[in-house]
C-alpha positions in Angstrom: 189.3 -137.2 282.3 186.4 -138.0 284.6 186.2 -134.4 285.8 186.1 -133.2 282.1 183.3 -135.7 281.3 181.3 -134.4 284.3 181.7 -130.8 283.2 180.8 -131.7 279.6 177.7 -133.5 280.8 176.7 -130.6 283.0 177.1 -128.1 280.2 174.9 -130.3 277.9 172.3 -130.6 280.6 172.2 -126.8 281.1 172.0 -126.3 277.3 169.1 -128.8 276.9 167.3 -127.3 279.9 167.7 -123.8 278.4 166.3 -124.9 275.1 163.4 -126.7 276.8 162.6 -123.7 278.9 162.7 -121.4 275.8 160.1 -123.5 274.1 157.7 -123.6 277.0 154.5 -121.8 276.0 152.4 -120.2 278.7 148.7 -120.7 277.9 146.5 -117.8 276.8 144.2 -116.4 279.5 140.5 -117.4 279.3 139.3 -114.0 278.1 136.1 -112.5 276.8 135.5 -109.2 275.0 133.1 -106.9 276.9 133.3 -103.6 275.1 134.3 -103.3 271.5 135.8 -99.9 270.4 134.1 -98.8 267.2 135.3 -95.7 265.5 132.5 -93.3 264.5 130.0 -94.8 266.8 128.1 -92.8 269.5 130.3 -94.4 272.2 133.5 -93.9 270.3 136.6 -93.8 272.6 139.1 -91.0 271.8 142.7 -91.6 271.0 145.4 -89.0 270.2 148.5 -90.2 268.3 150.9 -87.3 267.5 152.8 -89.2 264.7 153.6 -92.6 263.3 156.8 -92.9 265.4 155.1 -92.0 268.7 156.1 -93.9 271.8 153.4 -95.3 274.1 153.8 -92.6 276.6 153.2 -89.9 273.9 149.8 -91.4 273.0 146.8 -90.1 274.8 144.1 -92.7 275.2 142.1 -94.5 277.9 144.5 -95.8 280.5 142.3 -96.6 283.5 139.0 -98.3 284.1 137.0 -99.4 287.1 134.1 -101.7 287.9 131.2 -101.2 290.4 129.3 -103.6 292.5 126.9 -104.4 289.7 129.8 -105.2 287.4 129.2 -102.1 285.4 132.4 -100.8 283.7 133.5 -97.2 283.7 135.9 -96.2 280.9 137.8 -92.9 281.1 138.0 -91.1 277.8 140.4 -88.2 278.3 140.6 -87.1 274.7 136.9 -86.4 274.6 136.9 -85.3 278.3 134.3 -87.7 279.5 133.5 -91.1 281.1 131.6 -93.9 279.4 129.6 -96.5 281.4 128.8 -100.0 280.2 127.1 -103.0 281.7 128.9 -106.3 282.0 127.6 -107.4 278.5 129.1 -104.3 276.9 125.8 -102.4 276.5 126.2 -98.6 276.7 124.4 -97.2 279.8 125.5 -93.6 279.9 128.1 -91.1 279.2 128.9 -87.8 280.9 131.4 -85.0 280.5 133.9 -84.1 283.2 133.6 -80.8 284.9 134.5 -77.6 283.1 138.3 -77.3 282.5 139.8 -74.1 283.9 143.5 -74.7 284.3 144.0 -76.6 281.0 141.0 -75.7 278.9 142.4 -76.9 275.6 145.5 -79.1 275.9 146.8 -80.0 272.5 146.8 -83.8 273.1 143.7 -83.9 275.3 143.2 -84.2 279.1 144.4 -86.9 281.4 142.3 -89.1 283.7 145.0 -90.5 286.1 142.8 -93.0 288.0 139.3 -93.8 289.0 137.6 -95.7 291.8 134.1 -96.5 293.2 132.9 -96.6 296.8 130.5 -99.0 298.4 127.6 -97.0 297.1 129.0 -97.1 293.5 129.8 -93.4 293.5 132.6 -92.7 291.0 135.8 -90.8 291.9 138.0 -89.4 289.1 141.4 -87.9 289.2 141.3 -85.0 286.7 145.0 -84.5 286.5 145.4 -81.2 284.6 142.8 -79.6 286.8 144.4 -80.8 290.1 141.2 -82.2 291.4 139.1 -85.2 292.3 135.6 -85.2 290.8 132.9 -87.3 292.4 129.8 -88.5 290.5 126.8 -90.6 291.6 126.0 -93.9 289.9 123.9 -92.0 287.3 126.8 -89.7 286.3 125.4 -86.7 288.2 128.2 -84.5 289.5 128.3 -84.4 293.3 131.4 -82.5 294.5 135.1 -81.8 293.7 138.2 -82.0 295.9 140.9 -79.6 295.0 144.1 -81.2 296.2 146.2 -78.4 294.8 144.7 -76.0 297.3 145.5 -78.5 300.1 149.2 -78.2 299.1 149.7 -81.9 298.6 153.1 -82.5 297.1 155.2 -80.4 299.5 158.6 -81.5 300.7 158.6 -84.0 303.6 160.5 -81.3 305.6 157.9 -78.7 304.5 160.6 -76.4 303.0 159.2 -76.4 299.5 157.6 -73.0 298.8 155.6 -74.1 295.8 153.6 -76.7 297.5 151.3 -78.5 295.2 153.1 -77.6 292.0 154.1 -80.7 290.0 152.3 -83.1 292.3 150.7 -85.9 290.3 148.8 -88.4 292.4 149.0 -91.7 290.6 146.2 -93.7 292.3 143.0 -93.2 294.3 141.3 -95.6 296.7 138.2 -95.5 298.9 138.1 -97.5 302.1 135.1 -99.2 303.7 134.4 -96.1 305.7 134.3 -93.9 302.6 137.6 -92.1 303.3 139.4 -91.1 300.2 143.1 -91.8 299.6 145.2 -90.3 296.9 148.9 -91.0 296.5 151.9 -91.2 294.2 155.4 -92.4 294.6 157.2 -90.9 291.7 159.5 -88.8 293.8 161.3 -89.6 297.1 161.3 -85.8 297.9 157.6 -85.3 297.7 154.8 -86.2 300.0 152.9 -89.3 298.8 149.5 -87.8 299.2 146.6 -87.3 301.6 143.5 -88.7 303.2 140.1 -87.0 302.9 136.8 -87.6 304.8 133.8 -88.8 302.8 132.6 -85.2 302.6 135.9 -84.0 301.1 137.7 -82.5 304.2 141.4 -83.1 304.4 142.2 -85.4 307.3 145.9 -86.0 306.8 148.8 -85.1 304.6 152.2 -86.6 303.8 151.1 -90.3 304.3 153.9 -92.8 304.0 154.2 -96.5 303.3 155.5 -97.2 306.7 152.3 -95.8 308.2 150.6 -98.9 306.8 152.9 -101.8 307.8 156.2 -100.7 306.3 155.9 -101.9 302.7 154.3 -100.6 299.5 152.4 -103.9 299.2 150.7 -103.3 302.6 150.0 -99.7 301.7 148.3 -100.7 298.4 146.4 -103.5 300.1 144.7 -101.0 302.5 144.1 -98.3 299.9 143.1 -100.2 296.7 143.4 -103.9 297.5 139.8 -104.7 298.3 139.9 -107.6 295.8 142.6 -109.4 297.7 144.7 -110.0 294.6 147.7 -108.4 292.9 148.7 -108.7 289.3 152.2 -108.6 287.8 152.4 -108.0 284.0 155.7 -109.0 282.4 157.0 -108.9 278.9 157.1 -112.4 277.4 160.6 -112.9 275.9 159.7 -116.1 274.1 156.2 -115.2 273.1 154.7 -116.7 270.0 152.9 -113.4 269.6 155.1 -110.4 270.3 152.3 -108.3 271.7 151.5 -110.8 274.5 152.5 -110.3 278.1 152.6 -112.7 281.0 149.9 -112.0 283.6 150.7 -113.4 287.1 147.9 -113.3 289.6 149.1 -113.4 293.2 147.4 -113.0 296.6 148.7 -110.2 298.8 151.1 -112.5 300.6 152.9 -112.8 297.3 151.9 -116.4 296.5 151.4 -117.1 292.8 147.9 -118.4 292.0 148.0 -118.7 288.3 149.6 -117.2 285.2 148.7 -116.9 281.5 149.3 -114.5 278.6 147.2 -111.5 277.8 147.3 -109.1 274.9 147.4 -105.9 277.0 147.8 -102.3 275.9 151.1 -100.8 277.2 151.0 -98.1 279.9 147.4 -98.9 280.8 146.2 -100.2 284.2 144.1 -103.3 285.0 141.2 -103.7 287.4 140.8 -106.9 289.5 137.5 -107.9 291.0 137.0 -110.2 294.0 136.6 -113.2 291.8 140.1 -112.8 290.4 138.8 -111.5 287.0 141.1 -109.0 285.4 139.7 -106.2 283.3 142.1 -104.6 280.8 142.4 -102.7 277.4 143.5 -104.9 274.5 146.6 -104.0 272.6 146.0 -102.0 269.4 142.2 -102.2 269.6 141.4 -100.6 273.0 138.6 -103.1 273.4 137.8 -103.8 277.1 138.6 -107.4 277.9 138.1 -109.6 280.9 140.5 -112.4 281.8 139.0 -115.1 284.0 142.3 -115.8 285.8 141.0 -118.3 288.3 138.7 -120.2 285.9 140.2 -123.1 283.9 139.9 -122.8 280.2 137.0 -124.9 278.9 137.3 -127.1 275.8 135.1 -126.1 272.8 
């Protein structure tokens, strides 16, 4: 009888704990709206939705953004084939078209900007995916040069047996180190090379870079290539969210220690940008407004 009572009490405790955990509400992030997307305006951001039942991956819209040393924000607009630049108050500063499309002049759903980054001089680097190239612009949007990674045969087999080197290779991210070297890489296939390293003037220095070249883990690899902020963000679906479109944002340092967490209303399939203050820039769900979450700042009372 005593054992049965112990088991019954334990089951009740687990049930009560589960209910209590389910009702916990993670606070909303301390967010501010920086750029409001206005249809029909001069700075309108393009979006292509094939049909009402389209999945997130079928929609073409801005998926990446980056921020320079002056806290200016660069928004990639692949549908209209351009980049928009705003200051940290959301004021439009400039807009410029990407370089002439040759390989995919008129894709039905628009082009794809896979990733962007800025260097220490605030030059902008853009992965123009369908054109197999990196385009480099100065802070005023003036085109500087292009790096054609297709011609460099990135994407070959690790044993170099692949005859169609470069075909199908889709670099997922780009990073610029303190010396100005350019890294592009992607980990979507275990059979393909991850990417390459270029000199500041666009000369290929190395091909087939691997995670274990940089400490043995993906975390170490990303810390060297794109981790200048010193932070990492995990975005998780919130199972017990009060609002179904909210996600849990968990800010960590690069040792994996959690610093803070809160909920953000983030657009699916888009990427975030983290500055050195721990501020997270992201696109808001359903609006495409550019938001900033002050992850390391406590929410102030009104």
